[in-house]
C-alpha positions in Angstrom: -12.8 2.9 -18.1 -11.9 1.2 -14.8 -11.6 -2.5 -14.2 -11.6 -3.7 -10.6 -8.8 -6.3 -10.1 -9.9 -8.3 -7.1 -7.7 -11.3 -7.4 -4.2 -9.9 -8.2 -1.5 -9.9 -5.5 -1.2 -6.2 -4.8 1.6 -6.8 -2.2 4.6 -6.5 -4.4 8.2 -7.2 -3.2 10.7 -4.5 -4.4 13.6 -5.9 -2.4 14.2 -8.6 0.2 12.6 -6.8 3.1 10.7 -4.0 1.3 7.2 -4.4 -0.2 4.7 -2.0 -1.7 0.9 -2.1 -1.6 -0.5 -0.9 -4.9 -3.8 0.9 -5.6 -5.0 2.5 -8.8 -4.3 1.2 -12.2 -2.7 -2.3 -12.0 -0.6 -1.6 -15.1 0.7 1.7 -13.8 1.5 0.5 -10.3 3.2 -2.7 -11.5 5.3 -0.7 -14.0 6.4 1.7 -11.2 7.1 -1.2 -8.8 9.2 -2.9 -11.5 11.2 0.2 -12.1 11.8 0.8 -8.4 12.8 -2.9 -7.8 15.3 -2.5 -10.6 16.7 0.7 -9.2 16.9 -0.8 -5.7 18.8 -3.9 -6.9 21.4 -1.7 -8.6 21.6 0.6 -5.6 22.1 -2.4 -3.3 24.9 -3.8 -5.4 26.6 -0.4 -5.6 26.5 0.1 -1.8 27.1 -3.5 -1.0 24.3 -3.4 1.6 20.5 -3.7 1.5 18.6 -0.5 0.5 16.8 1.6 3.1 13.0 1.6 3.2 13.0 5.4 2.9 15.1 5.1 -0.3 12.5 2.8 -1.8 9.7 5.2 -0.7 11.6 8.2 -2.2 12.0 6.3 -5.5 8.2 5.7 -5.6 7.5 9.3 -4.7 9.8 10.6 -7.4 8.2 8.5 -10.1 4.6 9.2 -8.9 5.3 12.9 -8.8 7.1 13.1 -12.1 4.4 11.3 -13.9 1.4 12.5 -11.8 -0.5 13.6 -14.9 -0.1 10.2 -16.6 -0.3 7.7 -13.7 -3.1 6.4 -11.6 -1.0 5.1 -8.7 -1.2 5.2 -5.0 1.5 3.3 -3.2 2.2 2.2 0.4 5.8 1.2 1.0 6.6 -0.9 4.1 9.7 -2.8 5.1 12.5 -3.3 7.5 16.1 -2.0 7.4 19.0 -2.1 9.9 19.1 1.7 10.4 15.4 2.5 11.3 13.8 -0.9 11.7 10.2 -1.3 10.6 8.8 1.6 8.6 5.6 2.5 6.7 5.4 5.3 4.1 2.5 6.4 1.9 2.7 7.9 -1.5 -0.9 8.9 -2.5 -1.8 9.9 -6.0 0.1 13.0 -7.0 3.4 12.0 -5.3 3.4 13.3 -1.7 5.5 11.2 0.7 4.6 10.7 4.3 5.9 8.3 7.0 3.1 7.0 9.1 2.6 4.4 11.9 0.2 2.8 9.5 -1.2 3.7 6.1 -4.3 2.8 4.0 -5.1 3.4 0.4 -7.4 2.2 -2.4 -11.1 2.3 -3.0 -12.1 0.5 0.2 -10.0 2.7 2.5 -12.6 5.4 3.0 -14.8 3.0 4.8 -12.4 2.0 7.5 -10.8 5.2 8.9 -13.1 5.2 12.0 -12.2 1.6 12.8 -8.4 2.3 12.3 -8.4 5.4 14.4 -10.3 3.7 17.2 -8.3 0.4 17.1 -4.7 1.2 16.3 -2.3 1.3 19.3 1.4 1.9 19.1 3.5 -1.1 20.2 1.1 -3.8 19.2 2.5 -7.4 19.0 2.9 -9.1 15.6 -0.3 -11.1 16.1 -2.2 -8.0 17.2 -0.9 -6.2 14.0 -2.0 -9.0 11.8 -5.4 -9.2 13.4 -5.8 -5.4 13.1 -4.9 -5.4 9.4 -7.0 -8.5 8.6 -10.1 -7.0 10.3 -9.6 -3.6 8.6 -9.3 -5.3 5.2 -12.4 -7.5 5.8 -14.4 -4.4 6.8 -13.3 -2.6 3.7 -14.2 -5.6 1.5 -17.7 -5.8 2.9 -18.5 -2.2 1.9 -16.5 -1.8 -1.3 -17.6 -3.4 -4.5 -14.1 -3.2 -6.1 -12.4 -5.0 -3.2 -12.6 -8.6 -2.3 -11.3 -12.0 -2.9 -8.7 -12.9 -0.4 -6.6 -11.1 2.2 -2.8 -11.2 1.6 -0.6 -10.3 4.6 3.2 -9.9 4.8 5.0 -9.6 8.2 8.4 -8.0 7.5 11.0 -8.2 10.2 14.8 -8.4 10.6 14.5 -12.2 10.2 12.7 -11.9 6.8 9.2 -11.9 5.4 6.3 -14.2 6.3 3.4 -14.2 3.8 -0.1 -15.3 4.8 -3.2 -15.6 2.7 -6.7 -15.6 4.3 -9.3 -17.1 2.1 -12.9 -15.9 2.1 -14.0 -18.6 4.6 -11.2 -17.5 7.0 -11.9 -13.8 7.0 -12.6 -12.2 10.5 
């Protein structure tokens, strides 16, 4: 059986400037995120520097691929590192790994591809990106019965992470 989890925070930090967005089984995705966070912490101590976003994405990909028959987990990995700046990777169910300018996943994603393709522009400002994401999530929430609640945003830059929560009354 499937239980929609509309109130949990599916933006999960796995290191200082690396987050994952989780879709699928909350238990599966949280377990994988916890394992990756542990591995990244150890890796960071070993190297004496922050981990790369791609390293985090590869760790998610390896777990999702290795346990693809047992897990219901789709993951988006986003973050900032000194080598490549801001990055977004998607690890859909099954364990493929792709770097994208933006990524979507979860049950509401199928409703918003047209909006995303028509609206996304490379080089958007931070406020344009936040508006783009908030509107996309609001559109998905309107159509998808398993989505809803609030919109949680994270702007990840060299300076750090800024979290924002948009309540139902503040949705675009």
